[in-house]
C-alpha positions in Angstrom: 21.4 126.4 -66.4 20.6 125.2 -62.4 19.5 127.2 -59.9 19.7 126.5 -56.2 17.7 127.9 -53.6 18.7 127.5 -50.4 16.2 128.5 -47.6 17.8 127.6 -44.6 18.3 124.2 -43.1 17.3 124.5 -39.5 15.6 128.1 -39.3 12.6 128.0 -41.9 12.1 131.0 -44.0 9.0 130.2 -45.7 8.4 133.5 -47.3 11.6 132.7 -49.7 10.0 129.7 -50.6 6.7 131.2 -51.4 8.3 133.6 -53.4 10.7 131.5 -55.6 8.0 129.2 -56.3 5.5 131.9 -57.4 4.3 132.1 -61.2 6.3 135.7 -61.4 9.3 134.6 -60.0 9.2 131.3 -61.9 8.8 133.5 -65.4 11.9 135.1 -64.2 14.0 132.3 -63.6 12.7 130.6 -67.0 13.4 134.1 -68.9 17.1 134.1 -67.6 17.9 130.6 -68.9 17.2 128.7 -66.0 16.1 124.9 -66.7 16.5 123.6 -63.7 15.5 124.7 -60.1 16.5 123.2 -56.8 15.0 124.1 -53.6 16.6 123.1 -50.2 13.6 123.7 -48.0 15.0 122.6 -44.6 12.4 122.1 -41.9 9.7 123.9 -44.5 8.7 121.0 -46.4 4.8 121.8 -45.7 5.6 124.9 -47.1 7.3 124.0 -50.5 4.4 121.0 -50.5 1.8 123.9 -50.3 3.7 125.7 -53.2 3.8 123.2 -55.7 0.2 122.0 -55.2 -1.0 125.3 -56.0 1.4 125.2 -59.0 0.1 122.0 -60.3 -3.3 123.1 -59.9 -2.7 125.9 -62.0 -1.3 123.8 -65.0 -4.1 121.5 -64.3 -6.8 124.9 -64.5 -5.1 125.4 -68.1 -5.3 121.9 -69.6 -7.1 123.6 -72.4 -4.3 126.2 -72.9 -0.9 126.5 -74.1 1.3 125.7 -70.9 2.7 128.5 -69.4 6.7 128.9 -70.1 7.9 129.0 -66.5 6.3 125.0 -66.8 9.4 124.2 -68.5 11.4 124.6 -65.3 12.3 121.3 -63.5 11.5 121.8 -60.1 12.9 119.7 -57.1 13.4 119.9 -53.9 15.2 118.7 -50.3 15.1 119.1 -46.7 18.4 118.5 -44.6 21.5 117.2 -46.3 25.2 116.7 -45.5 26.2 117.2 -49.3 24.9 120.9 -49.5 28.2 121.7 -50.7 27.7 119.0 -53.6 24.5 120.9 -54.5 26.2 124.4 -54.6 28.9 123.3 -56.8 26.5 122.1 -58.9 24.7 125.1 -59.4 25.3 128.1 -62.1 23.4 130.4 -59.9 22.4 130.7 -56.4 19.6 132.4 -54.1 20.0 132.0 -50.5 18.9 133.6 -47.2 21.2 135.8 -45.9 23.0 133.6 -43.2 26.5 134.0 -42.8 27.4 130.4 -43.5 25.4 130.0 -46.5 26.9 133.1 -48.2 30.3 131.9 -47.1 29.6 128.7 -48.9 28.4 129.8 -52.0 31.0 132.8 -52.2 34.2 130.3 -51.6 32.4 128.2 -54.1 32.9 130.9 -56.9 29.1 131.3 -57.3 27.0 134.4 -58.2 24.8 134.9 -55.5 21.7 136.8 -54.4 20.8 136.7 -51.2 17.4 136.9 -49.5 17.0 138.8 -46.1 14.7 137.5 -43.8 12.4 140.6 -42.4 11.1 138.5 -39.6 14.4 138.1 -38.0 14.5 140.8 -34.9 17.7 142.3 -35.3 19.3 143.4 -38.7 22.2 141.2 -38.9 21.3 139.5 -41.8 20.8 142.8 -43.7 24.0 144.2 -42.5 26.2 141.6 -43.6 24.1 141.5 -47.0 24.4 145.0 -47.9 28.0 145.0 -46.9 28.9 142.0 -49.1 26.8 143.5 -51.8 28.6 147.1 -51.7 31.6 145.1 -52.3 30.2 143.5 -55.4 30.5 140.5 -54.2 26.8 139.3 -54.4 23.4 140.9 -55.0 21.2 141.5 -51.8 17.3 141.8 -51.9 15.2 142.5 -48.9 11.3 141.1 -49.4 9.0 143.7 -47.7 5.8 141.5 -47.9 4.2 143.2 -50.8 2.6 141.8 -53.3 5.1 143.7 -56.1 8.2 141.4 -54.0 7.5 138.6 -56.3 8.2 141.1 -59.5 11.2 142.2 -57.4 12.8 139.6 -56.5 12.4 138.5 -60.4 14.1 141.2 -61.4 17.1 140.9 -58.8 17.3 137.4 -60.2 17.9 138.9 -63.3 20.5 141.5 -62.3 22.3 138.8 -60.9 23.1 137.5 -64.1 24.6 141.0 -65.7 25.6 142.3 -62.2 29.6 142.9 -61.7 30.2 140.0 -59.3 33.9 140.4 -57.7 35.3 136.8 -56.5 35.9 136.4 -52.8 39.4 136.8 -51.7 41.1 133.6 -50.3 40.9 133.6 -46.8 44.2 134.9 -45.0 44.7 132.7 -42.3 48.4 133.0 -41.9 47.6 136.8 -40.7 45.2 135.4 -37.9 47.9 132.6 -37.1 50.6 135.7 -37.1 48.2 137.4 -34.3 47.7 134.5 -32.0 51.3 133.8 -32.0 52.1 137.4 -31.3 49.4 137.7 -28.6 50.1 134.1 -26.8 54.2 135.2 -27.1 55.3 132.4 -29.1 56.8 134.5 -31.2 
């Protein structure tokens, strides 16, 4: 099973990268049956590499012991790409920052989606959107509180995503908008 993490292409969300590449979350990902983890790090390549190095060091420190189960997850990352739709389509699950574009791209592709709200943004627009869509059961939403237990909570949210009742996003109703524009413009 492939899990795709979208941390945002242009506005770095380093906390999401740190959380997803923690041993605790990787263990939850492994327990959920994920064998491949793709991380879109966008402009935060340095954070991605720092986290990968920390994981490699942890494995090197355990050479005389059995490797932890999470080490079986194949992890790879990428920066900016024009082929994000292909990445989303190839994923079984998506964990994404709570930006509207990424949410809609994932839901329109019919993917099970966990949004992670960026607590550093000045207003709560991401949380408002994610909470509303979660209330309608289109996705599962998670808000990190910048505490140590965020790792366990995010791992639990990924596990919950697998069993959560998720509704498909209804198709866009572009004819309603077109009719409204025609009416307002006096065409009809």
